[in-house]
C-alpha positions in Angstrom: 7.4 -19.8 8.4 6.7 -21.3 5.0 9.4 -22.3 2.6 10.1 -21.1 -0.9 9.5 -24.6 -2.1 6.1 -24.7 -0.3 5.2 -21.5 -1.9 6.2 -22.6 -5.4 4.3 -25.9 -4.9 1.1 -24.2 -3.9 1.3 -21.6 -6.8 1.8 -24.4 -9.3 -1.2 -26.3 -7.8 -3.4 -23.2 -8.0 -2.4 -22.5 -11.6 -3.2 -26.1 -12.5 -6.7 -25.7 -10.8 -7.3 -22.7 -12.7 -6.4 -24.3 -16.0 -9.0 -27.0 -15.2 -11.7 -24.6 -14.3 -13.6 -23.8 -17.6 -15.0 -20.6 -16.1 -11.5 -19.1 -16.0 -10.4 -17.8 -19.4 -7.1 -16.3 -18.5 -4.5 -16.4 -15.7 -1.6 -14.2 -14.8 1.3 -14.0 -12.3 1.5 -10.7 -10.5 3.4 -9.2 -7.8 7.1 -9.7 -7.2 7.3 -13.1 -8.8 6.1 -11.6 -12.1 9.2 -9.1 -12.0 11.7 -11.8 -10.9 12.1 -10.0 -7.5 10.8 -12.8 -5.3 12.4 -13.4 -2.0 11.9 -15.6 1.0 9.2 -13.4 2.3 7.2 -12.9 -0.9 3.6 -14.1 -1.0 1.5 -15.6 -3.8 -0.2 -13.3 -6.2 -2.3 -14.6 -9.1 -5.0 -13.0 -11.2 -7.9 -14.7 -13.0 -10.1 -13.6 -15.9 -13.7 -14.9 -15.6 -15.3 -15.5 -19.0 -18.9 -14.9 -17.8 -19.3 -12.1 -15.2 -22.4 -13.7 -14.0 -20.3 -16.7 -12.9 -18.1 -14.6 -10.6 -20.0 -15.2 -7.4 -19.8 -19.0 -7.9 -16.2 -18.9 -8.9 -15.4 -16.9 -5.7 -17.3 -19.3 -3.6 -15.7 -22.4 -5.0 -12.2 -21.1 -4.9 -12.7 -19.9 -1.3 -14.0 -23.2 -0.2 -11.0 -24.9 -1.9 -8.5 -22.6 -0.1 -10.1 -23.7 3.3 -10.6 -27.3 2.6 -7.4 -28.2 0.7 -4.9 -25.6 1.7 -6.0 -24.9 5.3 -6.7 -21.2 5.0 -7.1 -19.5 8.3 -8.8 -16.4 7.3 -9.5 -14.1 4.3 -10.6 -10.5 3.5 -11.6 -8.9 0.2 -10.3 -5.7 -1.4 -12.6 -4.5 -4.2 -11.0 -2.1 -6.7 -13.2 -1.1 -9.7 -14.1 -4.4 -11.6 -11.5 -6.3 -9.6 -12.0 -8.3 -6.5 -8.9 -9.2 -4.6 -9.4 -12.0 -2.1 -6.5 -12.4 0.3 -6.0 -15.6 2.3 -3.8 -16.2 5.2 -2.4 -19.7 5.4 -0.4 -21.6 8.2 3.2 -20.7 8.2 2.2 -17.0 7.6 1.9 -17.6 3.7 -0.4 -14.9 2.1 -2.2 -15.8 -1.1 -3.7 -13.0 -3.0 -6.2 -14.2 -5.7 -7.6 -11.4 -8.0 -10.8 -12.1 -10.0 -12.1 -9.8 -12.8 -14.5 -10.2 -15.8 -12.5 -11.1 -18.9 -13.4 -7.8 -20.5 -11.3 -6.1 -17.8 -8.5 -8.6 -17.5 -5.3 -6.5 -18.0 -2.1 -5.4 -16.4 -2.5 -2.6 -13.9 1.2 -2.5 -13.1 4.4 -3.6 -14.7 4.2 -6.7 -12.4 2.0 -8.7 -14.6 3.0 -11.7 -16.5 0.3 -13.5 -18.6 0.2 -17.2 -18.1 -2.8 -18.2 -20.2 -5.5 -16.6 -22.2 -5.6 -13.0 -23.6 -5.3 -9.7 -21.8 -6.7 -6.3 -22.6 -4.3 -3.4 -23.2 -2.5 -2.4 -20.0 -3.9 0.3 -17.8 -1.4 1.2 -15.2 -2.5 3.0 -12.1 -1.5 6.6 -12.1 0.7 7.8 -9.2 -1.1 10.0 -6.5 -1.2 13.7 -7.4 1.3 15.9 -5.5 -1.5 18.4 -4.6 -3.6 15.5 -3.1 -0.5 14.3 -1.0 0.3 17.9 0.1 -3.4 18.5 1.3 -3.6 15.2 3.1 -0.3 15.9 4.9 -1.4 19.3 5.8 -4.5 17.8 7.3 -2.5 15.3 9.3 -0.3 18.2 10.6 -3.4 20.2 11.7 -5.1 17.2 13.5 -1.8 16.3 15.2 -1.7 19.8 16.6 -5.3 19.5 17.8 -4.8 16.0 19.3 -1.7 17.3 21.3 -3.6 20.4 22.5 -6.3 18.0 23.8 -3.8 15.6 25.3 -5.1 12.8 23.1 -1.6 11.3 22.8 -2.4 8.1 20.9 -4.3 10.1 18.4 -1.5 12.5 18.1 0.9 9.7 17.4 -1.4 8.4 14.7 -1.7 11.6 12.9 2.1 12.4 13.1 2.7 8.9 11.6 0.2 9.7 8.9 2.0 13.0 8.2 5.2 11.3 8.0 4.1 8.6 5.7 2.3 10.9 3.4 5.3 13.2 3.1 7.4 10.1 2.4 5.1 9.4 -0.5 5.5 12.9 -1.8 9.2 12.4 -1.7 8.9 9.3 -3.8 7.2 11.2 -6.5 10.1 13.7 -6.5 12.6 10.9 -6.8 10.4 8.8 -9.4 9.8 6.0 -7.1 6.5 4.1 -6.4 4.4 6.2 -4.0 1.6 3.7 -3.1 2.0 1.5 0.2 5.3 2.6 1.0 6.9 0.5 -1.8 9.4 3.3 -2.6 10.4 4.5 0.9 13.3 2.1 1.2 14.8 3.3 -2.1 14.9 7.0 -1.1 18.3 8.5 -0.7 19.7 7.6 2.8 20.5 11.3 3.5 16.8 12.0 3.1 15.4 9.1 5.1 17.8 10.1 7.9 16.0 13.4 8.2 12.6 11.5 8.3 13.9 9.1 11.0 13.9 12.2 13.4 10.1 12.4 12.8 9.6 9.1 14.4 7.8 9.1 17.8 10.1 7.7 20.3 8.0 8.1 23.5 4.3 8.7 24.1 4.6 12.0 25.9 3.6 15.5 24.9 7.1 17.1 24.5 8.3 14.1 22.3 5.2 14.2 20.3 5.6 18.0 19.7 9.2 17.5 18.6 8.3 14.8 16.1 5.7 17.0 14.8 8.1 19.9 14.3 10.4 17.6 12.5 7.7 16.1 10.3 6.5 19.5 9.3 10.0 20.6 8.4 10.2 17.5 6.1 6.9 18.4 4.5 7.7 21.9 3.8 11.1 20.8 2.2 9.1 18.3 -0.1 6.4 21.0 -0.9 9.2 23.2 -2.2 10.2 20.6 -4.7 6.6 20.2 -6.0 5.5 23.9 -5.8 7.7 26.6 -4.4 5.0 29.2 -4.2 2.6 26.9 -2.3 5.5 26.1 0.2 5.9 29.8 0.7 2.2 30.3 1.3 2.0 27.4 3.8 5.2 27.9 5.6 4.0 30.3 8.3 0.8 28.3 9.1 2.5 25.0 9.1 5.5 26.2 11.3 2.9 27.6 13.8 1.0 24.4 14.3 3.2 22.6 16.9 1.9 23.7 20.4 4.0 25.8 22.8 5.4 24.0 25.8 2.9 25.9 28.0 0.0 24.3 26.2 1.3 20.8 27.0 1.2 21.1 30.7 
């Protein structure tokens, strides 16, 4: 396990390297450190503005080579998002380093966790939370496919879809409580009385009766959250969603 001191030293080194790279016109601290919420498990999150967009492939290649040669990176993967490219490195000791690269014309805060270190940033453009209708539709599809998986005795697929239903419904609950809905970030801040209900939607054993029980509970949670978002839609969906969990006879 990496130490906070190791993390701080590496972050300072990376920021120093960025200051020495003439192709980088701006840097920012992002993630938990930018919001002064860093804890012993936090990773390193940095964002770099690239002055000349045509130089981006070369900058990526050079920084990737540096991460392997100087910092013993074990693996990396990319997450493109619009003009941004997030290259995520795994280092020894389980330290994760997220380096975000973007042309200077799009260098801006996408979330409150953005602290400009050098250069200039464009006006903030924070990501919008997911639309309730989209989450309701996705959760309903998860419920439908969970029913079908159970009827086919595809138990692992059933567990996957029930988990998807539960997670999507928790995101819907986050919207209701004005919490972050992306990537489970708000789940642990939901009221304990509410998460206690969702805990009953966890699959405890991989057998048809238990999967059906978890599905029924997850659907109850979904219908309760739909009522907060759209009472009429909840009434329209209730009979169909309640009828999805298969009868015990179907599970033999």
